[in-house]
TIPAVO-290439 format. One record per residue (C-alpha): z, y, x; residue number from 1. Coordinates in steps of 0.02 Angstrom, whole numbers, plus 50000, padded with zeros to 5 digits. Example, Ala and Ser with C-alpha at 12.3 -4.5 7.8 and 13.67 -1.06 7.14 Angstrom:
! TIPAVO-290439
SITE    up north  east zaro
SITE 50390 49775 50615    1
SITE 50357 49947 50684    2
***
This chain:
! TIPAVO-290439
SITE    up north  east zaro
SITE 54446 54070 55736    1
SITE 54299 54088 55743    2
SITE 54219 54023 55559    3
SITE 54123 54170 55479    4
SITE 53930 54219 55526    5
SITE 53821 54254 55690    6
SITE 53678 54311 55707    7
SITE 53518 54264 55831    8
SITE 53473 54403 55926    9
SITE 53295 54405 55871   10
SITE 53417 54452 55701   11
SITE 53491 54568 55811   12
SITE 53339 54636 55877   13
SITE 53268 54680 55719   14
SITE 53382 54781 55641   15
SITE 53406 54886 55793   16
SITE 53228 54927 55803   17
SITE 53209 54961 55605   18
SITE 53346 55105 55611   19
SITE 53267 55135 55775   20
SITE 53414 55124 55886   21
SITE 53447 55143 56077   22
SITE 53467 55016 56162   23
SITE 53453 54919 56355   24
SITE 53444 54722 56338   25
SITE 53576 54649 56454   26
SITE 53588 54461 56530   27
SITE 53757 54361 56511   28
SITE 53832 54418 56682   29
SITE 53785 54580 56679   30
SITE 53831 54603 56491   31
SITE 53995 54568 56530   32
SITE 54009 54664 56719   33
SITE 53953 54811 56637   34
SITE 54054 54814 56468   35
SITE 54201 54771 56579   36
SITE 54171 54934 56692   37
SITE 54141 55046 56542   38
SITE 54310 54993 56469   39
SITE 54400 55057 56662   40
SITE 54320 55211 56626   41
SITE 54390 55220 56472   42
SITE 54238 55240 56352   43
SITE 54302 55166 56181   44
SITE 54190 54995 56102   45
SITE 54113 54909 55989   46
SITE 54111 54712 56019   47
SITE 54025 54618 55917   48
SITE 53957 54427 55981   49
SITE 53973 54243 55914   50
SITE 54048 54217 55747   51
SITE 54144 54328 55633   52
SITE 54347 54299 55624   53
SITE 54428 54188 55502   54
SITE 54579 54265 55450   55
SITE 54678 54439 55448   56
SITE 54648 54483 55644   57
SITE 54512 54532 55755   58
SITE 54514 54422 55893   59
SITE 54349 54478 55997   60
SITE 54207 54416 55869   61
SITE 54207 54577 55800   62
SITE 54334 54706 55922   63
SITE 54341 54870 55928   64
SITE 54389 54871 56141   65
SITE 54492 54998 56246   66
SITE 54570 55034 56397   67
SITE 54758 54988 56390   68
SITE 54796 55099 56581   69
SITE 54722 55242 56447   70
SITE 54860 55371 56406   71
SITE 54748 55440 56266   72
SITE 54688 55286 56215   73
SITE 54807 55240 56083   74
SITE 54769 55436 56013   75
SITE 54597 55452 56027   76
SITE 54571 55264 55938   77
SITE 54673 55329 55817   78
SITE 54592 55492 55771   79
SITE 54427 55491 55814   80
SITE 54395 55309 55774   81
SITE 54492 55244 55640   82
SITE 54544 55388 55581   83
SITE 54730 55380 55534   84
SITE 54881 55437 55622   85
SITE 54887 55459 55799   86
SITE 55041 55347 55835   87
SITE 54967 55195 55734   88
SITE 54996 55062 55882   89
SITE 54854 54922 55963   90
SITE 54873 54749 56015   91
SITE 54847 54668 56184   92
SITE 54741 54543 56222   93
SITE 54777 54429 56383   94
SITE 54717 54319 56481   95
SITE 54855 54167 56478   96
SITE 54888 54116 56619   97
SITE 54949 54327 56678   98
SITE 55045 54352 56497   99
SITE 55226 54257 56555  100
SITE 55206 54393 56689  101
SITE 55195 54552 56550  102
SITE 55308 54475 56413  103
SITE 55478 54446 56383  104
SITE 55504 54273 56310  105
SITE 55319 54244 56294  106
SITE 55232 54137 56168  107
SITE 55060 54077 56160  108
SITE 55009 54195 56029  109
SITE 54823 54154 56004  110
SITE 54776 54223 55814  111
SITE 54894 54388 55859  112
SITE 55043 54313 55737  113
SITE 55192 54367 55871  114
SITE 55247 54555 55911  115
SITE 55341 54531 56093  116
SITE 55434 54664 56185  117
SITE 55335 54711 56366  118
SITE 55434 54702 56508  119
SITE 55483 54860 56600  120
SITE 55389 54850 56729  121
SITE 55226 54860 56646  122
SITE 55279 54979 56512  123
SITE 55204 55116 56605  124
SITE 55072 55020 56655  125
SITE 54984 54975 56505  126
SITE 55052 55141 56368  127
SITE 54902 55105 56253  128
SITE 54962 54947 56159  129
SITE 55170 54974 56182  130
SITE 55235 55038 56010  131
SITE 55395 55161 56011  132
SITE 55492 55020 56009  133
SITE 55447 54964 56176  134
SITE 55333 54776 56072  135
SITE 55160 54719 56067  136
SITE 55069 54617 55949  137
SITE 54999 54535 56038  138
SITE 54837 54391 56094  139
SITE 54806 54247 56190  140
SITE 54640 54226 56249  141
SITE 54577 54067 56355  142
SITE 54402 54013 56412  143
SITE 54424 53869 56283  144
SITE 54448 53965 56119  145
SITE 54299 54121 56152  146
SITE 54203 54125 56338  147
SITE 54156 54285 56306  148
SITE 54282 54371 56269  149
SITE 54405 54265 56403  150
SITE 54243 54343 56547  151
SITE 54227 54507 56496  152
SITE 54447 54522 56518  153
SITE 54432 54437 56671  154
SITE 54310 54528 56731  155
SITE 54395 54695 56685  156
SITE 54537 54604 56781  157
SITE 54430 54580 56945  158
SITE 54430 54788 56918  159
SITE 54561 54897 56882  160
SITE 54724 54715 56897  161
SITE 54740 54710 56737  162
SITE 54734 54545 56647  163
SITE 54742 54631 56474  164
SITE 54639 54755 56362  165
SITE 54654 54840 56215  166
SITE 54624 54754 56045  167
SITE 54582 54817 55869  168
SITE 54464 54791 55720  169
SITE 54305 54834 55706  170
SITE 54279 54956 55547  171
SITE 54349 55133 55490  172
SITE 54510 55182 55395  173
SITE 54504 55085 55222  174
SITE 54352 54963 55268  175
SITE 54320 54787 55280  176
SITE 54282 54751 55479  177
SITE 54110 54732 55540  178
SITE 54011 54577 55466  179
SITE 53859 54644 55500  180
SITE 53721 54709 55649  181
SITE 53686 54847 55507  182
SITE 53874 54868 55468  183
SITE 53933 54852 55665  184
SITE 53768 55000 55695  185
SITE 53802 55079 55537  186
SITE 54006 55092 55577  187
SITE 53941 55145 55775  188
SITE 53861 55272 55741  189
SITE 54004 55338 55602  190
SITE 54120 55354 55716  191
SITE 54182 55409 55901  192
SITE 54149 55272 55980  193
SITE 54079 55264 56162  194
SITE 53976 55134 56147  195
SITE 53918 54974 56041  196
SITE 53893 54817 56124  197
SITE 53796 54690 55991  198
SITE 53745 54518 56042  199
SITE 53641 54550 56229  200
SITE 53597 54753 56171  201
SITE 53734 54903 56231  202
SITE 53676 55046 56097  203
SITE 53727 55220 56147  204
SITE 53711 55389 56062  205
SITE 53601 55458 56195  206
***
């Protein structure tokens, strides 16, 4: 479903420089590990990598990401980032090899199209993605479909023992999902996101 627009490193860097953004440049492996570390420290992150998704769901191309273990993550993302009611749920993006362990009657859900019940043994481990009826709208992630997103969740799993992360669309309430680097930067500075990963660049508000 990654059929949308894509931007080169040169195009992204030119946009960052034109806006005077504060950023660091990472190689691929360090970028993945740094993002996983930030997520594990309960930072809310804008994630802009590769081609944009086609369809109604954010699938790891243009996403806002968070730590599913955090009891406050759902509320904070809703109130400080999405500007909507605090109870609204967020989806888990889960590594396929672990999904049956976490969800009852698991079936693959590559496009975040299925709502599954979270097993009781996992509900307290991942409160940020469990709705009041103990369900979650699941995205199955594999290396073949989206390697950067797969590598990020794998790195987060190595740090935390949790093979999934919070994933929601990269937009403010009432706006479409971001498409361009300028969209992402504007949205980042307009809400409570802590960091933005834009291609190989890590942008902060310091």
